[in-house]
N, CA, C and O atoms as CSV, one atom per row, in Angstrom:
chain,resi,resn,atom,element,x,y,z
A,1,MET,N,N,0.990,-1.095,0.103
A,1,MET,CA,C,0.067,0.021,0.090
A,1,MET,C,C,0.949,1.118,0.093
A,1,MET,O,O,1.967,1.058,0.782
A,2,SER,N,N,0.628,2.374,-0.764
A,2,SER,CA,C,1.350,3.240,-0.756
A,2,SER,C,C,0.993,4.296,0.307
A,2,SER,O,O,-0.074,4.246,0.918
A,3,ASP,N,N,2.005,5.345,0.528
A,3,ASP,CA,C,1.745,6.466,1.491
A,3,ASP,C,C,0.368,6.989,1.191
A,3,ASP,O,O,-0.128,7.104,0.070
A,4,LEU,N,N,-0.300,7.354,2.598
A,4,LEU,CA,C,-1.449,8.307,2.409
A,4,LEU,C,C,-1.155,9.708,2.824
A,4,LEU,O,O,-0.385,9.888,3.768
A,5,PHE,N,N,-1.612,10.555,2.302
A,5,PHE,CA,C,-1.537,12.254,2.581
A,5,PHE,C,C,-2.955,12.889,3.064
A,5,PHE,O,O,-3.914,12.664,2.325
A,6,LEU,N,N,-3.123,13.479,3.960
A,6,LEU,CA,C,-4.252,13.904,4.416
A,6,LEU,C,C,-4.239,15.477,4.436
A,6,LEU,O,O,-3.223,16.041,4.841
A,7,TYR,N,N,-5.226,16.143,4.054
A,7,TYR,CA,C,-5.423,17.501,3.826
A,7,TYR,C,C,-6.627,17.938,4.482
A,7,TYR,O,O,-7.701,17.543,4.027
A,8,VAL,N,N,-6.600,18.823,5.653
A,8,VAL,CA,C,-8.062,19.301,6.046
A,8,VAL,C,C,-7.962,20.833,5.744
A,8,VAL,O,O,-7.107,21.579,6.220
A,9,GLU,N,N,-8.933,21.182,4.908
A,9,GLU,CA,C,-9.109,22.449,4.377
A,9,GLU,C,C,-10.589,22.532,3.985
A,9,GLU,O,O,-11.242,21.613,3.490
A,10,ASP,N,N,-11.054,23.855,4.299
A,10,ASP,CA,C,-12.205,24.079,4.039
A,10,ASP,C,C,-12.574,24.749,2.812
A,10,ASP,O,O,-13.759,24.810,2.481
A,11,ASP,N,N,-11.765,25.196,2.198
A,11,ASP,CA,C,-11.654,25.893,0.806
A,11,ASP,C,C,-11.666,24.965,-0.412
A,11,ASP,O,O,-10.804,24.155,-0.751
A,12,GLU,N,N,-12.687,25.227,-0.921
A,12,GLU,CA,C,-12.867,23.988,-1.953
A,12,GLU,C,C,-11.613,24.112,-2.953
A,12,GLU,O,O,-10.961,23.105,-3.229
A,13,THR,N,N,-11.304,25.319,-3.466
A,13,THR,CA,C,-10.111,25.671,-4.449
A,13,THR,C,C,-8.859,25.191,-3.871
A,13,THR,O,O,-8.039,24.607,-4.581
A,14,SER,N,N,-8.662,25.395,-2.657
A,14,SER,CA,C,-7.471,25.166,-2.026
A,14,SER,C,C,-7.217,23.227,-2.205
A,14,SER,O,O,-6.224,22.621,-2.609
A,15,ARG,N,N,-8.294,22.803,-1.814
A,15,ARG,CA,C,-8.415,21.194,-1.764
A,15,ARG,C,C,-8.097,20.735,-3.077
A,15,ARG,O,O,-7.249,19.878,-3.321
A,16,ARG,N,N,-8.854,21.374,-3.977
A,16,ARG,CA,C,-8.616,21.223,-5.715
A,16,ARG,C,C,-7.159,21.203,-6.061
A,16,ARG,O,O,-6.562,20.349,-6.715
A,17,VAL,N,N,-6.691,22.298,-5.507
A,17,VAL,CA,C,-5.287,22.466,-6.114
A,17,VAL,C,C,-4.044,21.585,-5.468
A,17,VAL,O,O,-3.008,21.292,-6.064
A,18,LEU,N,N,-4.350,21.272,-4.262
A,18,LEU,CA,C,-3.249,20.218,-3.550
A,18,LEU,C,C,-3.521,18.931,-4.387
A,18,LEU,O,O,-2.660,18.315,-5.015
A,19,ALA,N,N,-4.899,18.604,-4.301
A,19,ALA,CA,C,-5.068,17.326,-4.779
A,19,ALA,C,C,-4.703,17.044,-6.288
A,19,ALA,O,O,-4.555,15.901,-6.722
A,20,PHE,N,N,-4.551,18.351,-7.157
A,20,PHE,CA,C,-4.425,18.049,-8.484
A,20,PHE,C,C,-2.809,18.041,-8.536
A,20,PHE,O,O,-2.266,17.262,-9.319
A,21,ILE,N,N,-2.129,18.784,-7.823
A,21,ILE,CA,C,-0.564,18.587,-7.555
A,21,ILE,C,C,0.123,17.351,-7.319
A,21,ILE,O,O,1.094,16.904,-7.929
A,22,MET,N,N,-0.591,16.791,-6.228
A,22,MET,CA,C,-0.296,15.489,-5.602
A,22,MET,C,C,-0.736,14.206,-6.437
A,22,MET,O,O,-0.035,13.212,-6.631
A,23,THR,N,N,-1.870,14.394,-6.837
A,23,THR,CA,C,-2.296,13.041,-7.670
A,23,THR,C,C,-1.917,13.329,-9.155
A,23,THR,O,O,-1.438,12.341,-9.712
A,24,ARG,N,N,-1.995,14.195,-9.757
A,24,ARG,CA,C,-1.728,14.488,-11.264
A,24,ARG,C,C,-0.340,14.498,-11.685
A,24,ARG,O,O,0.231,13.775,-12.502
A,25,ILE,N,N,0.173,15.623,-10.851
A,25,ILE,CA,C,1.420,16.032,-11.002
A,25,ILE,C,C,2.502,14.980,-10.242
A,25,ILE,O,O,3.444,14.471,-10.849
A,26,MET,N,N,2.283,14.796,-9.164
A,26,MET,CA,C,3.341,13.642,-8.553
A,26,MET,C,C,2.947,12.520,-8.640
A,26,MET,O,O,3.803,11.701,-8.307
A,27,GLY,N,N,1.944,12.075,-8.968
A,27,GLY,CA,C,1.340,10.677,-9.039
A,27,GLY,C,C,1.029,9.868,-7.915
A,27,GLY,O,O,0.919,8.642,-7.935
A,28,ILE,N,N,0.843,10.887,-6.576
A,28,ILE,CA,C,0.410,10.259,-5.394
A,28,ILE,C,C,-0.983,9.671,-5.407
A,28,ILE,O,O,-1.842,10.544,-5.285
A,29,ALA,N,N,-1.501,8.315,-5.532
A,29,ALA,CA,C,-2.631,7.684,-5.535
A,29,ALA,C,C,-3.264,7.903,-4.246
A,29,ALA,O,O,-4.480,8.052,-4.371
A,30,ASN,N,N,-2.912,7.961,-3.235
A,30,ASN,CA,C,-3.497,8.089,-1.667
A,30,ASN,C,C,-3.696,9.290,-1.090
A,30,ASN,O,O,-3.141,9.529,-0.018
A,31,PHE,N,N,-4.544,10.264,-1.725
A,31,PHE,CA,C,-4.607,11.545,-1.202
A,31,PHE,C,C,-5.951,11.681,-0.819
A,31,PHE,O,O,-6.808,11.339,-1.633
A,32,VAL,N,N,-6.339,12.186,0.439
A,32,VAL,CA,C,-7.411,12.345,1.246
A,32,VAL,C,C,-7.748,13.782,1.525
A,32,VAL,O,O,-6.840,14.440,2.033
A,33,SER,N,N,-8.802,14.342,1.303
A,33,SER,CA,C,-9.145,15.560,2.220
A,33,SER,C,C,-10.293,15.654,2.789
A,33,SER,O,O,-11.323,15.233,2.262
A,34,PHE,N,N,-10.251,16.175,3.851
A,34,PHE,CA,C,-11.616,16.481,4.602
A,34,PHE,C,C,-12.103,18.169,4.482
A,34,PHE,O,O,-11.390,19.161,4.634
A,35,GLU,N,N,-13.403,18.104,4.193
A,35,GLU,CA,C,-13.721,19.435,4.051
A,35,GLU,C,C,-13.948,20.725,5.271
A,35,GLU,O,O,-14.043,21.952,5.228
A,36,ASP,N,N,-13.974,19.572,6.445
A,36,ASP,CA,C,-13.901,20.506,7.509
A,36,ASP,C,C,-13.153,19.801,8.454
A,36,ASP,O,O,-12.388,18.908,8.091
A,37,SER,N,N,-13.330,20.189,9.946
A,37,SER,CA,C,-12.627,19.225,10.862
A,37,SER,C,C,-13.792,18.751,11.831
A,37,SER,O,O,-13.569,18.560,13.026
A,38,ASP,N,N,-14.726,18.616,11.407
A,38,ASP,CA,C,-15.914,18.111,12.211
A,38,ASP,C,C,-15.654,16.568,12.531
A,38,ASP,O,O,-15.491,15.929,11.491
A,39,ASN,N,N,-15.586,15.917,13.516
A,39,ASN,CA,C,-15.385,14.795,14.159
A,39,ASN,C,C,-13.988,14.562,13.507
A,39,ASN,O,O,-13.883,13.573,12.782
A,40,PHE,N,N,-12.908,15.365,13.689
A,40,PHE,CA,C,-11.932,15.096,13.113
A,40,PHE,C,C,-11.027,13.667,13.548
A,40,PHE,O,O,-10.524,12.822,12.807
A,41,LEU,N,N,-11.038,13.763,15.033
A,41,LEU,CA,C,-10.303,12.386,15.437
A,41,LEU,C,C,-10.534,11.150,14.772
A,41,LEU,O,O,-9.768,10.293,14.332
A,42,GLU,N,N,-12.158,11.295,14.813
A,42,GLU,CA,C,-12.899,9.967,14.457
A,42,GLU,C,C,-12.621,9.585,12.869
A,42,GLU,O,O,-12.600,8.480,12.326
A,43,ARG,N,N,-12.440,10.748,12.395
A,43,ARG,CA,C,-12.465,10.450,10.790
A,43,ARG,C,C,-10.855,10.271,10.495
A,43,ARG,O,O,-10.507,9.692,9.465
A,44,LEU,N,N,-9.953,10.744,11.356
A,44,LEU,CA,C,-8.602,10.298,11.236
A,44,LEU,C,C,-8.482,9.149,11.563
A,44,LEU,O,O,-7.613,8.489,10.993
A,45,ARG,N,N,-9.267,8.561,12.531
A,45,ARG,CA,C,-8.794,6.712,12.943
A,45,ARG,C,C,-9.470,6.302,12.126
A,45,ARG,O,O,-9.241,5.092,12.104
A,46,GLY,N,N,-10.496,6.636,11.097
A,46,GLY,CA,C,-10.976,6.004,10.248
A,46,GLY,C,C,-10.498,5.612,8.983
A,46,GLY,O,O,-10.984,4.797,8.199
A,47,LEU,N,N,-9.259,6.450,8.868
A,47,LEU,CA,C,-8.526,5.978,7.589
A,47,LEU,C,C,-8.019,4.710,7.475
A,47,LEU,O,O,-7.852,3.950,8.429
A,48,PRO,N,N,-7.717,4.412,6.076
A,48,PRO,CA,C,-7.195,2.799,6.128
A,48,PRO,C,C,-5.993,2.798,6.600
A,48,PRO,O,O,-5.664,1.711,7.076
A,49,GLN,N,N,-4.956,3.889,6.657
A,49,GLN,CA,C,-3.849,3.525,7.322
A,49,GLN,C,C,-3.438,4.995,7.810
A,49,GLN,O,O,-4.144,5.975,7.574
A,50,ILE,N,N,-2.060,5.062,8.609
A,50,ILE,CA,C,-1.888,6.359,9.376
A,50,ILE,C,C,-1.066,7.263,8.303
A,50,ILE,O,O,-0.092,6.772,7.732
A,51,PRO,N,N,-1.453,8.502,8.062
A,51,PRO,CA,C,-1.056,9.466,7.387
A,51,PRO,C,C,0.663,9.565,7.322
A,51,PRO,O,O,1.453,9.464,8.261
A,52,ARG,N,N,0.919,9.777,6.011
A,52,ARG,CA,C,2.622,9.856,6.015
A,52,ARG,C,C,2.950,11.473,6.514
A,52,ARG,O,O,3.872,11.866,7.230
A,53,VAL,N,N,1.891,12.225,5.891
A,53,VAL,CA,C,1.919,13.706,6.301
A,53,VAL,C,C,0.535,14.256,6.461
A,53,VAL,O,O,-0.289,14.057,5.568
A,54,ILE,N,N,0.171,15.040,7.704
A,54,ILE,CA,C,-1.181,15.631,7.466
A,54,ILE,C,C,-0.963,17.221,7.337
A,54,ILE,O,O,-0.491,17.918,8.236
A,55,PHE,N,N,-1.319,17.615,6.262
A,55,PHE,CA,C,-1.594,19.167,6.308
A,55,PHE,C,C,-2.947,19.743,6.815
A,55,PHE,O,O,-4.045,19.207,6.664
A,56,LEU,N,N,-2.660,21.056,7.512
A,56,LEU,CA,C,-3.782,21.332,8.031
A,56,LEU,C,C,-3.820,23.009,7.876
A,56,LEU,O,O,-2.969,23.870,8.097
A,57,ASP,N,N,-5.228,23.065,7.385
A,57,ASP,CA,C,-5.428,24.425,7.341
A,57,ASP,C,C,-5.554,25.186,8.739
A,57,ASP,O,O,-6.079,24.471,9.593
A,58,ILE,N,N,-5.215,26.413,9.166
A,58,ILE,CA,C,-5.418,26.925,10.358
A,58,ILE,C,C,-6.726,27.535,10.551
A,58,ILE,O,O,-7.226,27.470,11.674
A,59,ARG,N,N,-7.392,28.163,9.535
A,59,ARG,CA,C,-8.743,28.686,9.856
A,59,ARG,C,C,-9.933,27.787,9.637
A,59,ARG,O,O,-11.013,28.295,9.336
A,60,VAL,N,N,-9.840,26.851,9.733
A,60,VAL,CA,C,-10.961,25.745,9.532
A,60,VAL,C,C,-11.968,25.348,11.025
A,60,VAL,O,O,-11.546,25.321,12.181
A,61,ARG,N,N,-13.136,25.118,10.640
A,61,ARG,CA,C,-14.085,24.846,11.906
A,61,ARG,C,C,-14.541,23.306,11.804
A,61,ARG,O,O,-14.211,22.579,10.867
A,62,PRO,N,N,-15.106,23.022,12.566
A,62,PRO,CA,C,-15.149,23.675,14.389
A,62,PRO,C,C,-13.792,23.689,14.916
A,62,PRO,O,O,-13.529,24.544,15.761
A,63,TYR,N,N,-12.761,22.754,14.491
A,63,TYR,CA,C,-11.443,22.797,15.039
A,63,TYR,C,C,-10.740,23.391,14.424
A,63,TYR,O,O,-10.820,23.182,13.214
A,64,ASN,N,N,-9.690,24.431,14.902
A,64,ASN,CA,C,-8.929,25.034,13.929
A,64,ASN,C,C,-7.531,24.186,13.946
A,64,ASN,O,O,-7.340,23.187,14.638
A,65,GLY,N,N,-6.792,24.654,13.237
A,65,GLY,CA,C,-5.602,24.140,13.031
A,65,GLY,C,C,-4.801,23.537,14.325
A,65,GLY,O,O,-4.382,22.387,14.454
A,66,TYR,N,N,-4.713,24.500,15.142
A,66,TYR,CA,C,-4.016,24.268,16.569
A,66,TYR,C,C,-4.723,23.210,17.487
A,66,TYR,O,O,-4.110,22.506,18.289
A,67,GLU,N,N,-6.269,23.169,17.254
A,67,GLU,CA,C,-6.672,22.453,17.909
A,67,GLU,C,C,-6.589,21.032,17.618
A,67,GLU,O,O,-6.411,20.154,18.462
A,68,MET,N,N,-6.741,20.849,16.257
A,68,MET,CA,C,-6.626,19.393,15.431
A,68,MET,C,C,-5.046,19.175,15.782
A,68,MET,O,O,-4.885,18.049,16.253
A,69,LEU,N,N,-4.030,19.801,15.706
A,69,LEU,CA,C,-2.797,19.349,16.104
A,69,LEU,C,C,-2.411,19.001,17.450
A,69,LEU,O,O,-1.445,18.258,17.625
A,70,LYS,N,N,-3.073,19.467,18.418
A,70,LYS,CA,C,-3.110,18.922,19.772
A,70,LYS,C,C,-3.892,17.518,20.032
A,70,LYS,O,O,-3.628,16.692,20.905
A,71,LEU,N,N,-4.820,17.465,19.148
A,71,LEU,CA,C,-5.580,16.213,19.237
A,71,LEU,C,C,-4.787,15.141,18.580
A,71,LEU,O,O,-4.779,13.959,18.925
A,72,ILE,N,N,-4.109,15.680,17.581
A,72,ILE,CA,C,-3.041,14.425,16.732
A,72,ILE,C,C,-2.054,14.069,17.716
A,72,ILE,O,O,-1.837,12.871,17.899
A,73,ARG,N,N,-1.365,15.018,18.439
A,73,ARG,CA,C,-0.237,14.774,19.385
A,73,ARG,C,C,-0.556,13.922,20.675
A,73,ARG,O,O,0.271,13.314,21.354
A,74,GLN,N,N,-2.167,14.013,20.918
A,74,GLN,CA,C,-2.481,13.114,22.332
A,74,GLN,C,C,-2.378,11.963,21.595
A,74,GLN,O,O,-1.844,11.187,22.388
A,75,GLU,N,N,-2.602,11.223,20.310
A,75,GLU,CA,C,-2.714,10.086,19.960
A,75,GLU,C,C,-1.332,9.364,19.777
A,75,GLU,O,O,-0.672,9.594,18.764
A,76,PRO,N,N,-0.979,8.681,20.531
A,76,PRO,CA,C,0.545,8.064,20.352
A,76,PRO,C,C,1.041,7.492,18.826
A,76,PRO,O,O,2.167,7.363,18.344
A,77,ARG,N,N,-0.185,7.238,18.340
A,77,ARG,CA,C,-0.031,6.273,16.983
A,77,ARG,C,C,0.584,7.096,15.678
A,77,ARG,O,O,1.174,6.635,14.700
A,78,TYR,N,N,0.177,8.758,16.062
A,78,TYR,CA,C,0.074,9.932,15.293
A,78,TYR,C,C,1.274,10.664,15.465
A,78,TYR,O,O,1.753,11.321,14.542
A,79,GLN,N,N,1.767,10.596,16.539
A,79,GLN,CA,C,2.759,11.557,17.131
A,79,GLN,C,C,3.973,11.496,16.306
A,79,GLN,O,O,4.557,12.577,16.232
A,80,PRO,N,N,4.597,10.355,15.560
A,80,PRO,CA,C,5.692,10.753,14.948
A,80,PRO,C,C,5.285,11.336,13.249
A,80,PRO,O,O,6.209,11.579,12.473
A,81,VAL,N,N,3.982,11.494,12.865
A,81,VAL,CA,C,3.690,12.068,11.706
A,81,VAL,C,C,3.932,13.503,11.646
A,81,VAL,O,O,3.721,14.298,12.563
A,82,PRO,N,N,4.415,13.779,10.436
A,82,PRO,CA,C,5.073,15.451,10.180
A,82,PRO,C,C,3.210,15.961,9.976
A,82,PRO,O,O,2.339,15.412,9.302
A,83,VAL,N,N,3.136,17.113,10.801
A,83,VAL,CA,C,2.214,17.771,10.539
A,83,VAL,C,C,2.432,19.272,10.137
A,83,VAL,O,O,3.173,19.940,10.858
A,84,VAL,N,N,1.821,19.878,8.995
A,84,VAL,CA,C,2.288,21.094,8.223
A,84,VAL,C,C,1.028,22.048,8.272
A,84,VAL,O,O,-0.084,21.575,8.041
A,85,ALA,N,N,1.142,22.989,8.483
A,85,ALA,CA,C,0.199,24.314,8.347
A,85,ALA,C,C,0.085,24.723,7.077
A,85,ALA,O,O,1.160,25.022,6.556
A,86,ILE,N,N,-0.946,24.840,6.358
A,86,ILE,CA,C,-0.999,25.586,5.163
A,86,ILE,C,C,-1.987,26.624,5.350
A,86,ILE,O,O,-3.165,26.461,5.666
A,87,THR,N,N,-1.343,27.775,5.107
A,87,THR,CA,C,-2.486,28.879,5.763
A,87,THR,C,C,-2.125,30.418,4.490
A,87,THR,O,O,-1.046,30.734,3.988
A,88,ALA,N,N,-3.123,30.890,4.365
A,88,ALA,CA,C,-2.889,31.948,3.750
A,88,ALA,C,C,-2.338,33.403,4.362
A,88,ALA,O,O,-1.623,34.159,3.706
A,89,THR,N,N,-2.710,33.628,5.495
A,89,THR,CA,C,-2.318,34.947,6.006
A,89,THR,C,C,-1.491,34.606,7.176
A,89,THR,O,O,-1.943,34.223,8.255
A,90,VAL,N,N,-0.055,34.797,6.845
A,90,VAL,CA,C,0.874,34.554,7.858
A,90,VAL,C,C,1.713,35.874,7.982
A,90,VAL,O,O,1.918,36.577,6.992
A,91,MET,N,N,2.185,36.185,9.208
A,91,MET,CA,C,2.927,37.002,9.656
A,91,MET,C,C,4.076,36.450,10.086
A,91,MET,O,O,3.964,35.230,9.967
A,92,SER,N,N,5.301,36.793,10.601
A,92,SER,CA,C,6.321,36.342,11.173
A,92,SER,C,C,6.260,35.953,12.596
A,92,SER,O,O,7.021,35.166,13.158
A,93,SER,N,N,5.344,36.544,13.072
A,93,SER,CA,C,4.977,36.260,14.582
A,93,SER,C,C,3.962,34.864,14.203
A,93,SER,O,O,3.802,34.132,15.180
A,94,ASP,N,N,3.463,34.537,13.289
A,94,ASP,CA,C,2.491,33.560,13.157
A,94,ASP,C,C,3.223,32.177,13.000
A,94,ASP,O,O,2.720,31.098,13.314
A,95,VAL,N,N,4.594,32.372,12.424
A,95,VAL,CA,C,5.561,31.362,12.140
A,95,VAL,C,C,6.151,30.793,13.674
A,95,VAL,O,O,6.374,29.619,13.968
A,96,GLU,N,N,6.274,31.646,14.283
A,96,GLU,CA,C,7.035,31.736,15.563
A,96,GLU,C,C,5.767,30.874,16.450
A,96,GLU,O,O,5.994,29.756,16.913
A,97,GLN,N,N,4.484,31.527,16.603
A,97,GLN,CA,C,3.408,30.745,16.942
A,97,GLN,C,C,3.263,29.154,16.640
A,97,GLN,O,O,3.213,28.305,17.531
A,98,LEU,N,N,3.205,28.892,15.304
A,98,LEU,CA,C,3.227,27.565,14.789
A,98,LEU,C,C,4.334,26.638,15.001
A,98,LEU,O,O,4.271,25.435,14.747
A,99,ARG,N,N,5.198,27.153,15.405
A,99,ARG,CA,C,6.577,26.539,15.714
A,99,ARG,C,C,6.455,26.050,17.065
A,99,ARG,O,O,6.749,24.891,17.360
A,100,GLU,N,N,5.986,26.988,17.979
A,100,GLU,CA,C,5.948,26.644,19.474
A,100,GLU,C,C,4.784,25.834,19.676
A,100,GLU,O,O,4.681,25.184,20.716
A,101,ALA,N,N,3.708,25.794,18.607
A,101,ALA,CA,C,2.403,24.640,18.988
A,101,ALA,C,C,2.785,23.150,18.380
A,101,ALA,O,O,2.048,22.170,18.485
A,102,GLY,N,N,4.154,23.163,17.684
A,102,GLY,CA,C,4.189,21.909,17.770
A,102,GLY,C,C,4.561,21.466,16.194
A,102,GLY,O,O,5.270,20.507,15.890
A,103,PHE,N,N,3.846,22.491,15.171
A,103,PHE,CA,C,3.786,21.980,13.878
A,103,PHE,C,C,5.171,21.759,13.275
A,103,PHE,O,O,6.076,22.543,13.560
A,104,ASP,N,N,5.361,20.813,12.523
A,104,ASP,CA,C,6.603,20.367,11.549
A,104,ASP,C,C,6.997,21.269,10.437
A,104,ASP,O,O,8.094,21.247,9.880
A,105,GLY,N,N,6.013,22.062,10.164
A,105,GLY,CA,C,6.522,23.191,9.069
A,105,GLY,C,C,5.299,23.899,8.766
A,105,GLY,O,O,4.213,23.713,9.315
A,106,LEU,N,N,5.595,24.824,7.739
A,106,LEU,CA,C,4.432,25.892,7.197
A,106,LEU,C,C,4.528,26.050,5.596
A,106,LEU,O,O,5.574,26.450,5.084
A,107,ILE,N,N,3.463,25.740,4.873
A,107,ILE,CA,C,3.708,26.187,3.342
A,107,ILE,C,C,2.592,27.374,3.205
A,107,ILE,O,O,1.429,27.139,3.532
A,108,GLY,N,N,2.939,28.508,2.769
A,108,GLY,CA,C,1.974,29.469,2.768
A,108,GLY,C,C,1.120,29.284,1.667
A,108,GLY,O,O,1.551,28.576,0.757
A,109,LYS,N,N,-0.179,29.851,1.543
A,109,LYS,CA,C,-0.975,29.786,0.278
A,109,LYS,C,C,-0.428,31.146,-0.430
A,109,LYS,O,O,0.334,31.935,0.129
A,110,PRO,N,N,-0.917,31.287,-1.697
A,110,PRO,CA,C,-1.314,30.224,-2.644
A,110,PRO,C,C,-0.274,28.870,-2.637
A,110,PRO,O,O,0.801,29.225,-2.153
A,111,ILE,N,N,-0.265,27.942,-2.886
A,111,ILE,CA,C,0.467,26.924,-3.069
A,111,ILE,C,C,1.201,26.871,-4.319
A,111,ILE,O,O,0.415,26.761,-5.260
A,112,ARG,N,N,2.370,26.906,-4.664
A,112,ARG,CA,C,2.980,26.871,-5.881
A,112,ARG,C,C,3.328,25.604,-6.558
A,112,ARG,O,O,4.123,24.800,-6.072
A,113,GLN,N,N,2.738,25.442,-7.658
A,113,GLN,CA,C,2.850,24.069,-8.189
A,113,GLN,C,C,4.312,23.737,-8.411
A,113,GLN,O,O,4.674,22.596,-8.120
A,114,GLN,N,N,5.075,24.481,-8.826
A,114,GLN,CA,C,6.526,24.265,-9.370
A,114,GLN,C,C,7.353,23.832,-7.906
A,114,GLN,O,O,8.251,22.991,-7.883
A,115,MET,N,N,6.900,24.519,-6.803
A,115,MET,CA,C,7.664,24.447,-5.707
A,115,MET,C,C,7.225,23.175,-4.530
A,115,MET,O,O,7.951,22.609,-3.713
A,116,PHE,N,N,6.191,23.047,-4.726
A,116,PHE,CA,C,5.311,22.019,-3.599
A,116,PHE,C,C,6.206,20.539,-3.833
A,116,PHE,O,O,6.928,20.260,-2.876
A,117,PRO,N,N,6.233,19.677,-4.865
A,117,PRO,CA,C,7.088,18.461,-4.946
A,117,PRO,C,C,8.376,18.654,-4.150
A,117,PRO,O,O,8.507,17.726,-3.352
A,118,GLU,N,N,9.406,19.572,-4.091
A,118,GLU,CA,C,10.336,19.722,-3.608
A,118,GLU,C,C,10.167,20.110,-2.082
A,118,GLU,O,O,10.984,19.670,-1.273
A,119,LEU,N,N,9.228,20.845,-1.708
A,119,LEU,CA,C,8.984,21.212,-0.348
A,119,LEU,C,C,8.407,19.659,0.546
A,119,LEU,O,O,8.742,19.444,1.711
A,120,LEU,N,N,7.500,18.689,-0.267
A,120,LEU,CA,C,6.988,17.699,-0.111
A,120,LEU,C,C,8.448,16.482,0.259
A,120,LEU,O,O,8.486,15.753,1.250
A,121,ASN,N,N,9.313,16.542,-0.619
A,121,ASN,CA,C,10.227,15.672,-0.499
A,121,ASN,C,C,11.269,16.035,0.527
A,121,ASN,O,O,12.005,15.136,0.933
A,122,LYS,N,N,11.420,17.380,1.034
A,122,LYS,CA,C,12.263,18.027,2.077
A,122,LYS,C,C,11.447,17.186,3.696
A,122,LYS,O,O,11.959,16.592,4.645
A,123,ILE,N,N,10.038,17.525,3.358
A,123,ILE,CA,C,9.225,17.083,4.517
A,123,ILE,C,C,9.344,15.618,5.033
A,123,ILE,O,O,9.462,15.307,6.219
A,124,LEU,N,N,9.296,14.741,3.949
A,124,LEU,CA,C,9.706,13.517,3.899
A,124,LEU,C,C,10.866,13.182,4.357
A,124,LEU,O,O,10.878,12.064,4.873
A,125,HIS,N,N,11.638,13.624,4.357
A,125,HIS,CA,C,13.092,13.475,4.758
A,125,HIS,C,C,13.583,14.015,5.949
A,125,HIS,O,O,14.731,13.853,6.365
A,126,GLY,N,N,12.618,14.719,6.543
A,126,GLY,CA,C,12.657,15.402,7.953
A,126,GLY,C,C,12.973,16.610,7.997
A,126,GLY,O,O,13.022,17.165,9.095
A,127,GLU,N,N,13.279,17.347,6.755
A,127,GLU,CA,C,14.018,18.619,7.100
A,127,GLU,C,C,12.769,19.593,7.132
A,127,GLU,O,O,11.725,19.392,6.512
A,128,PRO,N,N,13.041,20.717,7.978
A,128,PRO,CA,C,12.129,21.455,8.138
A,128,PRO,C,C,11.620,22.704,6.663
A,128,PRO,O,O,12.337,23.203,5.796
A,129,VAL,N,N,10.484,22.818,6.858
A,129,VAL,CA,C,10.052,23.559,5.545
A,129,VAL,C,C,9.042,24.773,6.173
A,129,VAL,O,O,7.902,24.504,6.551
A,130,TRP,N,N,9.547,25.997,6.228
A,130,TRP,CA,C,8.725,27.071,6.811
A,130,TRP,C,C,8.894,27.983,5.551
A,130,TRP,O,O,9.941,28.604,5.371
A,131,ILE,N,N,7.802,28.051,4.653
A,131,ILE,CA,C,7.764,28.725,3.483
A,131,ILE,C,C,6.547,29.757,3.551
A,131,ILE,O,O,5.416,29.273,3.618
A,132,VAL,N,N,6.717,31.320,3.537
A,132,VAL,CA,C,5.733,32.191,3.672
A,132,VAL,C,C,5.679,32.687,2.430
A,132,VAL,O,O,6.693,33.261,2.033
A,133,THR,N,N,4.535,32.596,1.544
A,133,THR,CA,C,4.518,33.051,0.045
A,133,THR,C,C,3.793,34.545,0.341
A,133,THR,O,O,3.560,35.314,-0.592
């Protein structure tokens, strides 16, 4: 079974963009997106395997990205999974807040198709990715 990647994002266009990049451009077959964070933990547990990387929008409801990260980190089986914030409005103070909260990286929106494959490769190799666009 190939690696599974999860993206929690309430903006349909953003979900489509990342799905296109990952499935069509990068050839990743196992890409799942949640359109909101309702019943997040139950839905995460219901996936067929533990995601290789979890991408979280910060401003999503009912749980925001920080709250979802806390839920993920409380579950021992998900603790090693890299969790990367994907958000549109980012200030330098936000980057520090995301780091302190325990995010493994940040990719600012809009997601750049040319840059994303390299960023994902870095994430998969444990390298920090903090990109504000």
